[in-house]
mmCIF file as gemmi writes it, N, C-alpha and C atoms, coordinates in Angstrom:
data_model
loop_
_atom_site.group_PDB
_atom_site.id
_atom_site.type_symbol
_atom_site.label_atom_id
_atom_site.label_alt_id
_atom_site.label_comp_id
_atom_site.label_asym_id
_atom_site.label_entity_id
_atom_site.label_seq_id
_atom_site.pdbx_PDB_ins_code
_atom_site.Cartn_x
_atom_site.Cartn_y
_atom_site.Cartn_z
_atom_site.occupancy
_atom_site.B_iso_or_equiv
_atom_site.pdbx_formal_charge
_atom_site.auth_seq_id
_atom_site.auth_asym_id
_atom_site.pdbx_PDB_model_num
ATOM 1 N N . MET Axp A 1 ? 0.83 -1.201 0 1 0 ? 1 A 1
ATOM 2 C CA . MET Axp A 1 ? 0 0 0 1 0 ? 1 A 1
ATOM 3 C C . MET Axp A 1 ? 0.871 1.259 0 1 0 ? 1 A 1
ATOM 4 N N . PHE Axp A 2 ? 1.841 1.36 0.913 1 0 ? 2 A 1
ATOM 5 C CA . PHE Axp A 2 ? 2.685 2.547 0.967 1 0 ? 2 A 1
ATOM 6 C C . PHE Axp A 2 ? 4.107 2.2 0.551 1 0 ? 2 A 1
ATOM 7 N N . ASP Axp A 3 ? 4.31 2.139 -0.74 1 0 ? 3 A 1
ATOM 8 C CA . ASP Axp A 3 ? 5.678 1.952 -1.207 1 0 ? 3 A 1
ATOM 9 C C . ASP Axp A 3 ? 6.321 3.324 -1.369 1 0 ? 3 A 1
ATOM 10 N N . LEU Axp A 4 ? 7.556 3.346 -1.805 1 0 ? 4 A 1
ATOM 11 C CA . LEU Axp A 4 ? 8.29 4.608 -1.892 1 0 ? 4 A 1
ATOM 12 C C . LEU Axp A 4 ? 7.621 5.605 -2.835 1 0 ? 4 A 1
ATOM 13 N N . ALA Axp A 5 ? 7.044 5.12 -3.93 1 0 ? 5 A 1
ATOM 14 C CA . ALA Axp A 5 ? 6.354 6.018 -4.871 1 0 ? 5 A 1
ATOM 15 C C . ALA Axp A 5 ? 5.133 6.662 -4.216 1 0 ? 5 A 1
ATOM 16 N N . ASP Axp A 6 ? 4.364 5.878 -3.439 1 0 ? 6 A 1
ATOM 17 C CA . ASP Axp A 6 ? 3.193 6.422 -2.739 1 0 ? 6 A 1
ATOM 18 C C . ASP Axp A 6 ? 3.61 7.5 -1.743 1 0 ? 6 A 1
ATOM 19 N N . ILE Axp A 7 ? 4.668 7.221 -1.003 1 0 ? 7 A 1
ATOM 20 C CA . ILE Axp A 7 ? 5.144 8.187 -0.013 1 0 ? 7 A 1
ATOM 21 C C . ILE Axp A 7 ? 5.614 9.462 -0.709 1 0 ? 7 A 1
ATOM 22 N N . GLY Axp A 8 ? 6.299 9.319 -1.834 1 0 ? 8 A 1
ATOM 23 C CA . GLY Axp A 8 ? 6.739 10.487 -2.594 1 0 ? 8 A 1
ATOM 24 C C . GLY Axp A 8 ? 5.572 11.318 -3.086 1 0 ? 8 A 1
ATOM 25 N N . GLU Axp A 9 ? 4.526 10.668 -3.588 1 0 ? 9 A 1
ATOM 26 C CA . GLU Axp A 9 ? 3.338 11.398 -4.059 1 0 ? 9 A 1
ATOM 27 C C . GLU Axp A 9 ? 2.651 12.127 -2.908 1 0 ? 9 A 1
ATOM 28 N N . LEU Axp A 10 ? 2.533 11.458 -1.769 1 0 ? 10 A 1
ATOM 29 C CA . LEU Axp A 10 ? 1.9 12.1 -0.611 1 0 ? 10 A 1
ATOM 30 C C . LEU Axp A 10 ? 2.719 13.299 -0.136 1 0 ? 10 A 1
ATOM 31 N N . TYR Axp A 11 ? 4.042 13.169 -0.151 1 0 ? 11 A 1
ATOM 32 C CA . TYR Axp A 11 ? 4.887 14.275 0.278 1 0 ? 11 A 1
ATOM 33 C C . TYR Axp A 11 ? 4.76 15.458 -0.684 1 0 ? 11 A 1
ATOM 34 N N . CYS Axp A 12 ? 4.715 15.171 -1.976 1 0 ? 12 A 1
ATOM 35 C CA . CYS Axp A 12 ? 4.545 16.253 -2.959 1 0 ? 12 A 1
ATOM 36 C C . CYS Axp A 12 ? 3.2 16.949 -2.769 1 0 ? 12 A 1
ATOM 37 N N . ALA Axp A 13 ? 2.153 16.184 -2.514 1 0 ? 13 A 1
ATOM 38 C CA . ALA Axp A 13 ? 0.832 16.766 -2.273 1 0 ? 13 A 1
ATOM 39 C C . ALA Axp A 13 ? 0.849 17.626 -1.003 1 0 ? 13 A 1
ATOM 40 N N . TYR Axp A 14 ? 1.535 17.14 0.024 1 0 ? 14 A 1
ATOM 41 C CA . TYR Axp A 14 ? 1.677 17.901 1.267 1 0 ? 14 A 1
ATOM 42 C C . TYR Axp A 14 ? 2.385 19.228 1.015 1 0 ? 14 A 1
ATOM 43 N N . ARG Axp A 15 ? 3.499 19.197 0.281 1 0 ? 15 A 1
ATOM 44 C CA . ARG Axp A 15 ? 4.248 20.422 -0.005 1 0 ? 15 A 1
ATOM 45 C C . ARG Axp A 15 ? 3.41 21.414 -0.823 1 0 ? 15 A 1
ATOM 46 N N . GLN Axp A 16 ? 2.617 20.903 -1.762 1 0 ? 16 A 1
ATOM 47 C CA . GLN Axp A 16 ? 1.744 21.776 -2.556 1 0 ? 16 A 1
ATOM 48 C C . GLN Axp A 16 ? 0.684 22.421 -1.667 1 0 ? 16 A 1
ATOM 49 N N . ALA Axp A 17 ? 0.118 21.651 -0.754 1 0 ? 17 A 1
ATOM 50 C CA . ALA Axp A 17 ? -0.896 22.193 0.15 1 0 ? 17 A 1
ATOM 51 C C . ALA Axp A 17 ? -0.292 23.273 1.048 1 0 ? 17 A 1
ATOM 52 N N . ILE Axp A 18 ? 0.882 23.02 1.585 1 0 ? 18 A 1
ATOM 53 C CA . ILE Axp A 18 ? 1.54 24.014 2.44 1 0 ? 18 A 1
ATOM 54 C C . ILE Axp A 18 ? 1.866 25.276 1.643 1 0 ? 18 A 1
ATOM 55 N N . ALA Axp A 19 ? 2.376 25.104 0.425 1 0 ? 19 A 1
ATOM 56 C CA . ALA Axp A 19 ? 2.696 26.263 -0.417 1 0 ? 19 A 1
ATOM 57 C C . ALA Axp A 19 ? 1.443 27.096 -0.685 1 0 ? 19 A 1
ATOM 58 N N . PHE Axp A 20 ? 0.317 26.431 -0.913 1 0 ? 20 A 1
ATOM 59 C CA . PHE Axp A 20 ? -0.943 27.14 -1.133 1 0 ? 20 A 1
ATOM 60 C C . PHE Axp A 20 ? -1.304 27.989 0.09 1 0 ? 20 A 1
ATOM 61 N N . TRP Axp A 21 ? -1.254 27.371 1.284 1 0 ? 21 A 1
ATOM 62 C CA . TRP Axp A 21 ? -1.663 28.097 2.481 1 0 ? 21 A 1
ATOM 63 C C . TRP Axp A 21 ? -0.686 29.199 2.852 1 0 ? 21 A 1
ATOM 64 N N . VAL Axp A 22 ? 0.591 29.007 2.574 1 0 ? 22 A 1
ATOM 65 C CA . VAL Axp A 22 ? 1.566 30.076 2.815 1 0 ? 22 A 1
ATOM 66 C C . VAL Axp A 22 ? 1.275 31.26 1.902 1 0 ? 22 A 1
ATOM 67 N N . GLU Axp A 23 ? 0.848 30.984 0.681 1 0 ? 23 A 1
ATOM 68 C CA . GLU Axp A 23 ? 0.513 32.067 -0.248 1 0 ? 23 A 1
ATOM 69 C C . GLU Axp A 23 ? -0.773 32.773 0.156 1 0 ? 23 A 1
ATOM 70 N N . VAL Axp A 24 ? -1.769 32.004 0.595 1 0 ? 24 A 1
ATOM 71 C CA . VAL Axp A 24 ? -3.069 32.583 0.957 1 0 ? 24 A 1
ATOM 72 C C . VAL Axp A 24 ? -3.003 33.294 2.31 1 0 ? 24 A 1
ATOM 73 N N . LEU Axp A 25 ? -2.324 32.687 3.279 1 0 ? 25 A 1
ATOM 74 C CA . LEU Axp A 25 ? -2.243 33.238 4.63 1 0 ? 25 A 1
ATOM 75 C C . LEU Axp A 25 ? -0.783 33.276 5.087 1 0 ? 25 A 1
ATOM 76 N N . PRO Axp A 26 ? 0.004 34.18 4.532 1 0 ? 26 A 1
ATOM 77 C CA . PRO Axp A 26 ? 1.45 34.154 4.791 1 0 ? 26 A 1
ATOM 78 C C . PRO Axp A 26 ? 1.846 34.346 6.257 1 0 ? 26 A 1
ATOM 79 N N . ASP Axp A 27 ? 1.062 35.076 7.022 1 0 ? 27 A 1
ATOM 80 C CA . ASP Axp A 27 ? 1.424 35.327 8.412 1 0 ? 27 A 1
ATOM 81 C C . ASP Axp A 27 ? 0.827 34.309 9.379 1 0 ? 27 A 1
ATOM 82 N N . ARG Axp A 28 ? 0.116 33.323 8.853 1 0 ? 28 A 1
ATOM 83 C CA . ARG Axp A 28 ? -0.576 32.37 9.72 1 0 ? 28 A 1
ATOM 84 C C . ARG Axp A 28 ? 0.018 30.964 9.68 1 0 ? 28 A 1
ATOM 85 N N . VAL Axp A 29 ? 0.994 30.733 8.822 1 0 ? 29 A 1
ATOM 86 C CA . VAL Axp A 29 ? 1.609 29.411 8.717 1 0 ? 29 A 1
ATOM 87 C C . VAL Axp A 29 ? 3.027 29.494 9.277 1 0 ? 29 A 1
ATOM 88 N N . LEU Axp A 30 ? 3.316 28.657 10.247 1 0 ? 30 A 1
ATOM 89 C CA . LEU Axp A 30 ? 4.622 28.643 10.886 1 0 ? 30 A 1
ATOM 90 C C . LEU Axp A 30 ? 5.417 27.461 10.348 1 0 ? 30 A 1
ATOM 91 N N . ASP Axp A 31 ? 6.575 27.737 9.788 1 0 ? 31 A 1
ATOM 92 C CA . ASP Axp A 31 ? 7.448 26.697 9.258 1 0 ? 31 A 1
ATOM 93 C C . ASP Axp A 31 ? 8.528 26.419 10.3 1 0 ? 31 A 1
ATOM 94 N N . VAL Axp A 32 ? 8.503 25.217 10.871 1 0 ? 32 A 1
ATOM 95 C CA . VAL Axp A 32 ? 9.436 24.853 11.923 1 0 ? 32 A 1
ATOM 96 C C . VAL Axp A 32 ? 10.363 23.756 11.407 1 0 ? 32 A 1
ATOM 97 N N . SER Axp A 33 ? 11.652 23.973 11.567 1 0 ? 33 A 1
ATOM 98 C CA . SER Axp A 33 ? 12.633 22.959 11.193 1 0 ? 33 A 1
ATOM 99 C C . SER Axp A 33 ? 12.709 21.92 12.304 1 0 ? 33 A 1
ATOM 100 N N . HIS Axp A 34 ? 12.336 20.693 12.002 1 0 ? 34 A 1
ATOM 101 C CA . HIS Axp A 34 ? 12.376 19.628 13 1 0 ? 34 A 1
ATOM 102 C C . HIS Axp A 34 ? 13.806 19.421 13.509 1 0 ? 34 A 1
ATOM 103 N N . GLU Axp A 35 ? 14.77 19.445 12.588 1 0 ? 35 A 1
ATOM 104 C CA . GLU Axp A 35 ? 16.162 19.227 12.97 1 0 ? 35 A 1
ATOM 105 C C . GLU Axp A 35 ? 16.642 20.299 13.952 1 0 ? 35 A 1
ATOM 106 N N . ALA Axp A 36 ? 16.293 21.556 13.677 1 0 ? 36 A 1
ATOM 107 C CA . ALA Axp A 36 ? 16.701 22.648 14.559 1 0 ? 36 A 1
ATOM 108 C C . ALA Axp A 36 ? 15.985 22.545 15.917 1 0 ? 36 A 1
ATOM 109 N N . LEU Axp A 37 ? 14.731 22.164 15.881 1 0 ? 37 A 1
ATOM 110 C CA . LEU Axp A 37 ? 13.958 22.049 17.121 1 0 ? 37 A 1
ATOM 111 C C . LEU Axp A 37 ? 14.517 20.96 18.021 1 0 ? 37 A 1
ATOM 112 N N . VAL Axp A 38 ? 14.897 19.826 17.452 1 0 ? 38 A 1
ATOM 113 C CA . VAL Axp A 38 ? 15.42 18.729 18.253 1 0 ? 38 A 1
ATOM 114 C C . VAL Axp A 38 ? 16.836 19.046 18.742 1 0 ? 38 A 1
ATOM 115 N N . ALA Axp A 39 ? 17.584 19.777 17.928 1 0 ? 39 A 1
ATOM 116 C CA . ALA Axp A 39 ? 18.951 20.108 18.322 1 0 ? 39 A 1
ATOM 117 C C . ALA Axp A 39 ? 18.978 21.096 19.481 1 0 ? 39 A 1
ATOM 118 N N . THR Axp A 40 ? 18.067 22.073 19.475 1 0 ? 40 A 1
ATOM 119 C CA . THR Axp A 40 ? 17.997 23.068 20.535 1 0 ? 40 A 1
ATOM 120 C C . THR Axp A 40 ? 16.547 23.312 20.912 1 0 ? 40 A 1
ATOM 121 N N . PRO Axp A 41 ? 15.974 22.465 21.742 1 0 ? 41 A 1
ATOM 122 C CA . PRO Axp A 41 ? 14.569 22.664 22.142 1 0 ? 41 A 1
ATOM 123 C C . PRO Axp A 41 ? 14.42 23.904 23.037 1 0 ? 41 A 1
ATOM 124 N N . ASP Axp A 42 ? 13.24 24.46 23.041 1 0 ? 42 A 1
ATOM 125 C CA . ASP Axp A 42 ? 12.946 25.627 23.878 1 0 ? 42 A 1
ATOM 126 C C . ASP Axp A 42 ? 13.009 25.209 25.347 1 0 ? 42 A 1
ATOM 127 N N . PRO Axp A 43 ? 13.887 25.815 26.126 1 0 ? 43 A 1
ATOM 128 C CA . PRO Axp A 43 ? 14.015 25.405 27.534 1 0 ? 43 A 1
ATOM 129 C C . PRO Axp A 43 ? 12.8 25.787 28.382 1 0 ? 43 A 1
ATOM 130 N N . LEU Axp A 44 ? 11.966 26.693 27.896 1 0 ? 44 A 1
ATOM 131 C CA . LEU Axp A 44 ? 10.794 27.121 28.675 1 0 ? 44 A 1
ATOM 132 C C . LEU Axp A 44 ? 9.579 26.248 28.432 1 0 ? 44 A 1
ATOM 133 N N . ALA Axp A 45 ? 9.646 25.387 27.449 1 0 ? 45 A 1
ATOM 134 C CA . ALA Axp A 45 ? 8.47 24.561 27.11 1 0 ? 45 A 1
ATOM 135 C C . ALA Axp A 45 ? 8.318 23.394 28.052 1 0 ? 45 A 1
């Protein structure tokens, strides 16, 4: 069901959806780098 091609298609669809919402609501979509977040988590959280 979820081979590499399926995962690639889903990821492309996800990126297109995010790009749409960033264009429609630029100040309402927060882009967070998972790698940066895990490397230095917020100490107050």
